[in-house]
N, C-alpha and C positions, 0 to 999 in steps of 0.2 A: 453186893458181892457176897457169894456164898462161901468163900474161903477167907478164913480168919487170919491168915498169914500171907506174906507176899510170895510170889513164885520165885523159884530158883532160876535165875538167868545166868547162863555161862556164855562169855564172849571170850573168843579165841583162847578157850581152855581154862578161863579164869572166872570163878564164880563171883557175881556181884554181891556186895553187902545188902542187907535188907533195905537200907535207905536208898541205895543205888537202884536196886530192884523197883522200889516204890516209884522213883523217878522215872524210870522207863516205863512203868505201867501207866503213869500219869501222863507222860508225854503221848503214849499211843492213843489214850482216850481223848486228850486234847486235839491231837491230830484229826481223829476221827470226827469229833465235834466241829471242827473247821471244815472239813470236807464236806459233812452234811449241811452246814449252813452256807459255805461260799462255793464249794466245788473247785475244779481246776480249769474252769473256763466253759463256756457255752458251745464251743465248737466240738465236733465228734472226737478228737483226740482228748480233749479235756474231760469230756464226759465219760469216755471209756477209761482213761487212767483214774478218775474219781471211783468208778465202779470197781476196778480192779484192786485199788488200795483198801477199799473198804470190804471188798471180799476177804483180802488177806487179814486185815484186822479182826474180822469175824472169826477167821480161823484161830488167830492168836488168843483171842477172848476165850474161845472154846478150851484152849490148853489152860489158860490163866484161872478161869472160873469154873473148875471142875468139882 
């Protein structure tokens, strides 16, 4: 991670604390690791949903790791 501090995460107008933001970041990374390893199924829908989730995670990473 190129950034030394956690991102500022705002939910419904309330900024999360640093530990809360760290938890969100860790959850996103864990979800991506699970998607990469297991996906959401081998059918067309599962494959497409896996791709779309991973694309959105990539977008979020570009905001976090600037």
